[in-house]
N, CA, C and O atoms as a GROMACS GRO file, in nm:
protein
  332
    1MET      N    1   0.101  -0.099  -0.049
    1MET     CA    2   0.000   0.006  -0.002
    1MET      C    3   0.114   0.145   0.007
    1MET      O    4   0.222   0.161   0.062
    2LYS      N    5   0.037   0.218  -0.064
    2LYS     CA    6   0.122   0.356  -0.084
    2LYS      C    7   0.130   0.447   0.016
    2LYS      O    8   0.018   0.475   0.058
    3ARG      N    9   0.226   0.512   0.076
    3ARG     CA   10   0.209   0.573   0.180
    3ARG      C   11   0.081   0.679   0.191
    3ARG      O   12  -0.006   0.672   0.277
    4ASP      N   13   0.088   0.753   0.112
    4ASP     CA   14  -0.046   0.822   0.129
    4ASP      C   15  -0.183   0.745   0.162
    4ASP      O   16  -0.257   0.781   0.253
    5ALA      N   17  -0.210   0.635   0.076
    5ALA     CA   18  -0.328   0.593   0.080
    5ALA      C   19  -0.349   0.504   0.225
    5ALA      O   20  -0.457   0.465   0.270
    6LEU      N   21  -0.202   0.483   0.287
    6LEU     CA   22  -0.227   0.458   0.418
    6LEU      C   23  -0.248   0.530   0.538
    6LEU      O   24  -0.336   0.503   0.620
    7LEU      N   25  -0.181   0.604   0.544
    7LEU     CA   26  -0.216   0.761   0.605
    7LEU      C   27  -0.336   0.807   0.570
    7LEU      O   28  -0.421   0.801   0.659
    8MET      N   29  -0.377   0.860   0.446
    8MET     CA   30  -0.565   0.836   0.499
    8MET      C   31  -0.648   0.801   0.547
    8MET      O   32  -0.734   0.865   0.608
    9LYS      N   33  -0.635   0.624   0.521
    9LYS     CA   34  -0.702   0.529   0.598
    9LYS      C   35  -0.645   0.504   0.729
    9LYS      O   36  -0.652   0.396   0.789
   10SER      N   37  -0.589   0.608   0.771
   10SER     CA   38  -0.535   0.590   0.931
   10SER      C   39  -0.618   0.721   0.964
   10SER      O   40  -0.698   0.724   1.059
   11LEU      N   41  -0.594   0.833   0.878
   11LEU     CA   42  -0.683   0.927   0.881
   11LEU      C   43  -0.839   0.924   0.958
   11LEU      O   44  -0.881   0.983   1.058
   12VAL      N   45  -0.888   0.853   0.889
   12VAL     CA   46  -1.083   0.774   0.847
   12VAL      C   47  -1.095   0.732   0.996
   12VAL      O   48  -1.185   0.771   1.071
   13GLU      N   49  -0.991   0.644   1.034
   13GLU     CA   50  -1.009   0.566   1.172
   13GLU      C   51  -0.995   0.638   1.226
   13GLU      O   52  -1.104   0.674   1.271
   14TYR      N   53  -0.876   0.732   1.277
   14TYR     CA   54  -0.886   0.835   1.371
   14TYR      C   55  -0.982   0.882   1.402
   14TYR      O   56  -1.051   0.864   1.503
   15LEU      N   57  -1.001   0.970   1.287
   15LEU     CA   58  -1.129   1.073   1.300
   15LEU      C   59  -1.250   1.044   1.360
   15LEU      O   60  -1.329   1.099   1.436
   16GLY      N   61  -1.234   0.898   1.278
   16GLY     CA   62  -1.388   0.843   1.300
   16GLY      C   63  -1.547   0.866   1.206
   16GLY      O   64  -1.664   0.832   1.225
   17CYS      N   65  -1.466   0.950   1.093
   17CYS     CA   66  -1.522   0.991   0.996
   17CYS      C   67  -1.471   0.958   0.860
   17CYS      O   68  -1.354   0.923   0.838
   18GLY      N   69  -1.584   0.974   0.748
   18GLY     CA   70  -1.556   1.025   0.601
   18GLY      C   71  -1.504   0.820   0.567
   18GLY      O   72  -1.499   0.721   0.641
   19LYS      N   73  -1.475   0.842   0.417
   19LYS     CA   74  -1.442   0.710   0.338
   19LYS      C   75  -1.293   0.804   0.275
   19LYS      O   76  -1.244   0.916   0.267
   20TYR      N   77  -1.278   0.697   0.250
   20TYR     CA   78  -1.099   0.676   0.166
   20TYR      C   79  -1.121   0.564   0.050
   20TYR      O   80  -1.132   0.442   0.063
   21TYR      N   81  -1.125   0.657  -0.089
   21TYR     CA   82  -1.170   0.604  -0.194
   21TYR      C   83  -1.003   0.592  -0.264
   21TYR      O   84  -0.906   0.665  -0.242
   22THR      N   85  -1.014   0.467  -0.359
   22THR     CA   86  -0.888   0.446  -0.455
   22THR      C   87  -0.981   0.515  -0.572
   22THR      O   88  -1.099   0.484  -0.592
   23ARG      N   89  -0.923   0.595  -0.632
   23ARG     CA   90  -0.971   0.596  -0.792
   23ARG      C   91  -0.894   0.591  -0.930
   23ARG      O   92  -0.783   0.641  -0.916
   24SER      N   93  -0.911   0.560  -1.024
   24SER     CA   94  -0.797   0.579  -1.133
   24SER      C   95  -0.838   0.675  -1.185
   24SER      O   96  -0.948   0.730  -1.184
   25GLY      N   97  -0.717   0.703  -1.245
   25GLY     CA   98  -0.664   0.855  -1.300
   25GLY      C   99  -0.678   0.850  -1.440
   25GLY      O  100  -0.662   0.964  -1.483
   26LYS      N  101  -0.699   0.774  -1.528
   26LYS     CA  102  -0.714   0.745  -1.640
   26LYS      C  103  -0.865   0.810  -1.669
   26LYS      O  104  -0.852   0.928  -1.636
   27ASP      N  105  -1.023   0.787  -1.721
   27ASP     CA  106  -1.111   0.843  -1.694
   27ASP      C  107  -1.235   0.756  -1.600
   27ASP      O  108  -1.283   0.646  -1.627
   28PHE      N  109  -1.261   0.828  -1.508
   28PHE     CA  110  -1.353   0.771  -1.421
   28PHE      C  111  -1.500   0.825  -1.476
   28PHE      O  112  -1.529   0.927  -1.413
   29GLY      N  113  -1.588   0.794  -1.559
   29GLY     CA  114  -1.721   0.826  -1.603
   29GLY      C  115  -1.689   0.938  -1.598
   29GLY      O  116  -1.757   1.012  -1.528
   30GLY      N  117  -1.579   0.991  -1.666
   30GLY     CA  118  -1.605   1.171  -1.702
   30GLY      C  119  -1.639   1.196  -1.602
   30GLY      O  120  -1.760   1.220  -1.607
   31LYS      N  121  -1.583   1.211  -1.459
   31LYS     CA  122  -1.613   1.284  -1.368
   31LYS      C  123  -1.469   1.340  -1.330
   31LYS      O  124  -1.449   1.461  -1.334
   32TYR      N  125  -1.364   1.248  -1.291
   32TYR     CA  126  -1.231   1.267  -1.309
   32TYR      C  127  -1.127   1.221  -1.399
   32TYR      O  128  -1.133   1.110  -1.453
   33TYR      N  129  -1.043   1.294  -1.414
   33TYR     CA  130  -0.884   1.278  -1.493
   33TYR      C  131  -0.783   1.327  -1.464
   33TYR      O  132  -0.788   1.449  -1.453
   34THR      N  133  -0.659   1.264  -1.441
   34THR     CA  134  -0.540   1.334  -1.424
   34THR      C  135  -0.438   1.325  -1.585
   34THR      O  136  -0.422   1.249  -1.681
   35ARG      N  137  -0.401   1.421  -1.549
   35ARG     CA  138  -0.330   1.409  -1.694
   35ARG      C  139  -0.204   1.348  -1.715
   35ARG      O  140  -0.153   1.328  -1.826
   36SER      N  141  -0.153   1.318  -1.601
   36SER     CA  142  -0.068   1.184  -1.589
   36SER      C  143  -0.109   1.053  -1.586
   36SER      O  144  -0.035   0.955  -1.596
   37GLY      N  145  -0.248   1.052  -1.568
   37GLY     CA  146  -0.299   0.928  -1.555
   37GLY      C  147  -0.299   0.842  -1.473
   37GLY      O  148  -0.365   0.738  -1.482
   38LYS      N  149  -0.229   0.873  -1.385
   38LYS     CA  150  -0.157   0.793  -1.252
   38LYS      C  151  -0.306   0.814  -1.161
   38LYS      O  152  -0.366   0.920  -1.147
   39ASP      N  153  -0.344   0.685  -1.106
   39ASP     CA  154  -0.410   0.652  -0.982
   39ASP      C  155  -0.382   0.758  -0.882
   39ASP      O  156  -0.268   0.794  -0.854
   40PHE      N  157  -0.511   0.818  -0.819
   40PHE     CA  158  -0.504   0.855  -0.708
   40PHE      C  159  -0.617   0.839  -0.630
   40PHE      O  160  -0.714   0.779  -0.675
   41GLY      N  161  -0.616   0.911  -0.457
   41GLY     CA  162  -0.724   0.884  -0.386
   41GLY      C  163  -0.843   1.028  -0.332
   41GLY      O  164  -0.829   1.148  -0.358
   42GLU      N  165  -0.955   0.961  -0.251
   42GLU     CA  166  -1.024   1.084  -0.215
   42GLU      C  167  -0.991   1.039  -0.103
   42GLU      O  168  -0.935   0.938  -0.062
   43PHE      N  169  -1.057   1.173  -0.038
   43PHE     CA  170  -1.095   1.145   0.113
   43PHE      C  171  -1.211   1.238   0.149
   43PHE      O  172  -1.222   1.360   0.167
   44ILE      N  173  -1.317   1.099   0.152
   44ILE     CA  174  -1.471   1.241   0.161
   44ILE      C  175  -1.513   1.206   0.290
   44ILE      O  176  -1.507   1.104   0.358
   45VAL      N  177  -1.564   1.335   0.308
   45VAL     CA  178  -1.670   1.346   0.409
   45VAL      C  179  -1.758   1.422   0.384
   45VAL      O  180  -1.742   1.532   0.331
   46SER      N  181  -1.881   1.365   0.424
   46SER     CA  182  -2.020   1.434   0.360
   46SER      C  183  -2.072   1.494   0.439
   46SER      O  184  -2.154   1.573   0.393
   47THR      N  185  -2.056   1.493   0.601
   47THR     CA  186  -2.123   1.522   0.710
   47THR      C  187  -2.104   1.654   0.768
   47THR      O  188  -2.026   1.652   0.863
   48ILE      N  189  -2.160   1.788   0.734
   48ILE     CA  190  -2.139   1.896   0.777
   48ILE      C  191  -2.059   1.893   0.922
   48ILE      O  192  -1.946   1.938   0.943
   49SER      N  193  -2.154   1.821   1.024
   49SER     CA  194  -2.097   1.856   1.151
   49SER      C  195  -1.970   1.770   1.173
   49SER      O  196  -1.870   1.808   1.236
   50ASP      N  197  -1.985   1.652   1.114
   50ASP     CA  198  -1.798   1.564   1.094
   50ASP      C  199  -1.704   1.677   1.062
   50ASP      O  200  -1.598   1.698   1.120
   51ILE      N  201  -1.758   1.753   0.954
   51ILE     CA  202  -1.636   1.872   0.876
   51ILE      C  203  -1.574   1.990   1.012
   51ILE      O  204  -1.463   2.022   1.055
   52THR      N  205  -1.695   2.020   1.038
   52THR     CA  206  -1.688   2.126   1.161
   52THR      C  207  -1.628   2.084   1.307
   52THR      O  208  -1.538   2.134   1.376
   53ASP      N  209  -1.699   1.992   1.322
   53ASP     CA  210  -1.633   1.936   1.469
   53ASP      C  211  -1.523   1.848   1.473
   53ASP      O  212  -1.463   1.834   1.580
   54LYS      N  213  -1.484   1.780   1.363
   54LYS     CA  214  -1.406   1.694   1.362
   54LYS      C  215  -1.254   1.738   1.263
   54LYS      O  216  -1.143   1.734   1.317
   55ILE      N  217  -1.268   1.769   1.150
   55ILE     CA  218  -1.168   1.767   1.031
   55ILE      C  219  -1.120   1.922   1.061
   55ILE      O  220  -1.000   1.942   1.081
   56ILE      N  221  -1.214   2.031   1.062
   56ILE     CA  222  -1.148   2.186   1.088
   56ILE      C  223  -1.046   2.143   1.204
   56ILE      O  224  -0.928   2.128   1.170
   57PRO      N  225  -1.090   2.114   1.376
   57PRO     CA  226  -1.057   2.125   1.415
   57PRO      C  227  -0.907   2.052   1.442
   57PRO      O  228  -0.812   2.099   1.505
   58PHE      N  229  -0.916   1.924   1.376
   58PHE     CA  230  -0.764   1.844   1.365
   58PHE      C  231  -0.672   1.931   1.282
   58PHE      O  232  -0.554   1.945   1.314
   59PHE      N  233  -0.743   2.010   1.138
   59PHE     CA  234  -0.603   2.037   1.074
   59PHE      C  235  -0.580   2.207   1.124
   59PHE      O  236  -0.486   2.274   1.083
   60GLN      N  237  -0.671   2.250   1.205
   60GLN     CA  238  -0.635   2.354   1.270
   60GLN      C  239  -0.490   2.351   1.404
   60GLN      O  240  -0.392   2.425   1.414
   61LYS      N  241  -0.524   2.262   1.471
   61LYS     CA  242  -0.411   2.220   1.573
   61LYS      C  243  -0.287   2.103   1.456
   61LYS      O  244  -0.171   2.066   1.476
   62TYR      N  245  -0.327   2.093   1.408
   62TYR     CA  246  -0.229   1.988   1.274
   62TYR      C  247  -0.205   2.044   1.148
   62TYR      O  248  -0.210   1.973   1.047
   63PRO      N  249  -0.175   2.185   1.141
   63PRO     CA  250  -0.199   2.220   0.992
   63PRO      C  251  -0.073   2.103   0.906
   63PRO      O  252   0.022   2.032   0.936
   64LEU      N  253  -0.141   2.140   0.801
   64LEU     CA  254  -0.085   2.073   0.670
   64LEU      C  255   0.049   2.106   0.624
   64LEU      O  256   0.039   2.228   0.614
   65LYS      N  257   0.190   2.073   0.584
   65LYS     CA  258   0.331   2.099   0.580
   65LYS      C  259   0.323   2.094   0.409
   65LYS      O  260   0.263   2.009   0.344
   66GLY      N  261   0.409   2.220   0.351
   66GLY     CA  262   0.456   2.206   0.226
   66GLY      C  263   0.340   2.233   0.100
   66GLY      O  264   0.236   2.277   0.149
   67VAL      N  265   0.336   2.221  -0.017
   67VAL     CA  266   0.230   2.240  -0.117
   67VAL      C  267   0.108   2.184  -0.072
   67VAL      O  268   0.008   2.236  -0.122
   68LYS      N  269   0.090   2.099   0.002
   68LYS     CA  270  -0.070   2.043   0.035
   68LYS      C  271  -0.112   2.126   0.167
   68LYS      O  272  -0.193   2.076   0.244
   69ARG      N  273  -0.056   2.252   0.191
   69ARG     CA  274  -0.125   2.335   0.284
   69ARG      C  275  -0.192   2.397   0.238
   69ARG      O  276  -0.248   2.473   0.316
   70PHE      N  277  -0.224   2.406   0.125
   70PHE     CA  278  -0.306   2.501   0.006
   70PHE      C  279  -0.446   2.470   0.000
   70PHE      O  280  -0.522   2.556  -0.042
   71VAL      N  281  -0.504   2.326   0.049
   71VAL     CA  282  -0.578   2.246   0.029
   71VAL      C  283  -0.669   2.308   0.146
   71VAL      O  284  -0.761   2.372   0.094
   72ALA      N  285  -0.674   2.311   0.276
   72ALA     CA  286  -0.725   2.338   0.417
   72ALA      C  287  -0.748   2.437   0.413
   72ALA      O  288  -0.800   2.393   0.515
   73PRO      N  289  -0.777   2.585   0.396
   73PRO     CA  290  -0.828   2.687   0.345
   73PRO      C  291  -0.981   2.714   0.271
   73PRO      O  292  -1.081   2.776   0.309
   74PRO      N  293  -0.947   2.633   0.142
   74PRO     CA  294  -1.121   2.638   0.052
   74PRO      C  295  -1.201   2.529   0.195
   74PRO      O  296  -1.317   2.555   0.226
   75ILE      N  297  -1.156   2.461   0.239
   75ILE     CA  298  -1.250   2.333   0.343
   75ILE      C  299  -1.313   2.423   0.448
   75ILE      O  300  -1.428   2.406   0.490
   76LEU      N  301  -1.197   2.558   0.503
   76LEU     CA  302  -1.241   2.592   0.584
   76LEU      C  303  -1.367   2.685   0.582
   76LEU      O  304  -1.469   2.689   0.652
   77ILE      N  305  -1.300   2.790   0.430
   77ILE     CA  306  -1.443   2.862   0.389
   77ILE      C  307  -1.559   2.825   0.348
   77ILE      O  308  -1.656   2.901   0.356
   78GLY      N  309  -1.571   2.655   0.276
   78GLY     CA  310  -1.660   2.635   0.270
   78GLY      C  311  -1.763   2.620   0.390
   78GLY      O  312  -1.883   2.648   0.402
   79ALA      N  313  -1.647   2.553   0.493
   79ALA     CA  314  -1.774   2.504   0.670
   79ALA      C  315  -1.830   2.640   0.683
   79ALA      O  316  -1.952   2.655   0.695
   80LYS      N  317  -1.739   2.753   0.683
   80LYS     CA  318  -1.838   2.892   0.756
   80LYS      C  319  -1.904   2.928   0.657
   80LYS      O  320  -1.953   3.038   0.684
   81LEU      N  321  -1.944   2.883   0.516
   81LEU     CA  322  -2.029   2.958   0.436
   81LEU      C  323  -2.187   2.890   0.513
   81LEU      O  324  -2.288   2.950   0.548
   82GLN      N  325  -2.151   2.739   0.518
   82GLN     CA  326  -2.264   2.658   0.531
   82GLN      C  327  -2.314   2.712   0.685
   82GLN      O  328  -2.436   2.720   0.701
   83ASN      N  329  -2.232   2.748   0.792
   83ASN     CA  330  -2.284   2.787   0.926
   83ASN      C  331  -2.394   2.936   0.928
   83ASN      O  332  -2.442   2.975   1.034
   0.00000   0.00000   0.00000
C-alpha cells in the first residue's frame, strides 16, 4: 500500500468519519481525469457536523505542511459558508 493511502486510511480511522476511495486517473465516468493518468485517492466527508466538529479542528491543531497546506483554506471557507 502506498504511503499516502495508508495515511488517509489511518486518518479515517482516527477521526471516525469519512471514507477513503482509490480512483483511476484515466477516465472515471467522465467525472475525474488526471493528466498523468496516475491513480489517486479521495478522502470524502459528507456530513457538515463531521467537517466542523472533527476535520477543521484537527487541521487547525495540525496544519498541513508543504504544497498541500493550500488545500485546507477552501475547506474552512466552505464550512463557514454553511453555518
